C-alpha positions, 0 to 999 in steps of 0.5 A: 224718966221721972215726971207726971202724966198729962191728961188734957194739958193738966198734970196728974199725980200719976208719974210716967214710971208708974204708968209704964210699969203697969203697962209692962205688967199687964202686957206681960201677963197677957202673953204669959199663957202662950209663952209659958206653954212654949217654954214648959213644952217638954214637961207639959208633953210628958205629963199630959201626953200630947205631941208637938203638933198639938202644942203648935196648934194650941199656940196658933189658936191663942193668936187666932182667938186674939185676932178674931176679937181684937176689933171688938176689944178695941171698941170695948176699951173706947167705952169702958176706958183704959184702966178698966180695960187693963184691969179686966184683961189682967184678971182674965189672964189670972183666971186662965193661968190659974186654970192652966195650973190645974189642967188635968188633960191636954184638952183642958190646957188647949181650951184655956190657952185659946180662951187666954187670947181674949184678955190678951186682945183686950189688954193690948188696946187698953195699954196703948190707950193708957200710954196715949193718955198718961205719957207726955207726947215727947216720951211716947216712943219710949212708952210704946217701946217699953210696952212692946219690950214686955213680949220678949221679956215674957219669953225670957221669964218663961225660959228662966221659969223652967230651971228655977221652978218647973224642974224643982217644984213642978210646972203647975207652980209656974202657972200658979205664980204667974196667976198671982202676978196677974192679980197684982198687975190688975190691982196696981193699974193707975187711975188717971183723972178724966181719962177713963173714956176716949175723948173722941165723939162716936163715929170718928177716928178711922174714917177718911184718909186714915182708913187706907193707911190703917189697912196697909199697916195691918197687912204689913204688920201681919206679914212682918209678924208671920215671919217674926213669930216663927223665931220663937218657935223654930230658932232652937230647932234650927240652931241644933240643925246648924251645929249648936248643942241642944243646951246651947240652942236655948242660949241662942234663943235667949240672946235673940230675945235680949237683942229684941228687948234692947232694940225695942227700947232703944228705937223708942227712945230714939224716936222721941229724941230724933223725931224720925218718920215712923213708917219709914223707920219701920220699913228699914227695920223690916228690910234689915230684918230680912237680911237676918232671916237670910243669914239664918238660912246659912248652915253655919253657926257663926252666920246663924248667930248673927242672923238671929241677933239681926232678925230679933233686933230689927225684924221683930223690934218694930211693933212699938213704932207701929203702935206709935204711928197708929196712935199718932194717926188716930189720936182720938181713937187710939184703942180702936185704931190700934186694935185694927192693926193688931188684928193683922199682927195677930193673924200673922202671928197665928198663921206664920208658925204653922205655915213655917212648919209646913214649909220646913217639912217640904223645903227644909228649915233653911228654905223656910227662913228664906221665905220668912225673909221674903215676907219681911221684904213684902211687908217693908214694900207695903209700908212704902205705899202708906201716904200720910201727911205727918208720920214724924214721931213728935207733934209740933207741941210738947206735953209735960 
C-alpha cells in the first residue's frame, strides 16, 4: 500500500499509509466517548449511580447532537480544509475525554458525552475530504474502508480496555489514556500541499440531479444505521437470552465486531479492484444483512451466532461504500455532501437503539430483531431508486 498522495494531479510527499493512519486515528477517537461509555457501563453505573435507561439516553444524545450539527460541520470543513477540520475534531474529542475522566456525577458525564457529538460530526466529513484529496482514485474504496473500519475497531478497543485498564487501575484512566491518544492524533494529521480548501466554487456540489440521490442515500443510510446500531447495544443481552453464558456473550460481540471490521476493509479493496456499481453493492449488503437480523431472532445459539456474523459483516459493513459513492457523486463538495448523508446515518444511529428497546419490551428481543431486518430491507429498496449515470467505483482516469 505504499505510494504517494495525489493533489491536483501532482504527487506530494505524504504517503497513502500516513493519510489513512491519520484518518483512522481521528475517526476512532471521535467515537471513543460513546463506545467507551458503553464498554465501561457496569463500572460507570456503580460509581456514578445511574441506571441503564440513562446510559441509553446518553448514547442516543451523542448521535443526535452529531446529526443536528453534521451539515454545519460539513460547511465548516469546506472552508477551513480537511487538515484543520481533523485537528480541531481530535482536539475537541481530547477535551471531552479528559473531562469525562474527571466526571464526578452522571449529569456531568452525560453532558460531556453529548458535547462529544460535535467533534465527531466535524471529524467525519473532514476525514472524507482528506481521503478524496490524499488518496489516489483507484485506492479510495480501500481508503473509505479503512476509515469506516475504525468504528468497529473502537468497539474492540473499548472491550479490551475493561479488563486491561478499568478493572486494574480504574475506569477514569481509560478516558485519560484515550484523551492522550486524541492529542497525538491531532498532532499527527498530515499536511497536503494545495489541499487545505475545497476546489469547488461556492454554490455548487449538491444542486441538480445529485440532490435527489443524496436524499435517498441519506434516508436509506438512516434506516440501515437504525437497524445496525442496535447491534452494539443489544447483541450481548440477546446472546444471554438465547443460551450463551454472560462471559461468552461478550465474545459474541467481539466476533461480530471483528467480522464487521474485516468485511469493511475487504469490500473497500474489492471496490477498487473490481469496479462495481457502489449503490447496487450496498443494496445487496443491506438485503443480506436483513437475513442476519432474522437469524438473530431465532432462539438457538447456533443460528444466533451465524446471524451476528452476517448482520455485522453485511448489515453494518456498507458505510464505507456509501461515503465512497457520495464522494464520487460530488467530487467538488466531498465534505458537504457526505455530511448531508451522514446526518441521516446519525439520526438513525440515535433513534434505532431507543426504538429497538421499546420494541423489545413490547414484543421481545426476537421480534425487535425482525423489525430491524425489515428496516434493512426498506433501506435496500430505497437504494434501488437511486438513479445516477456512473456509480461504478473507479472513474475512467487513474491518479497516482
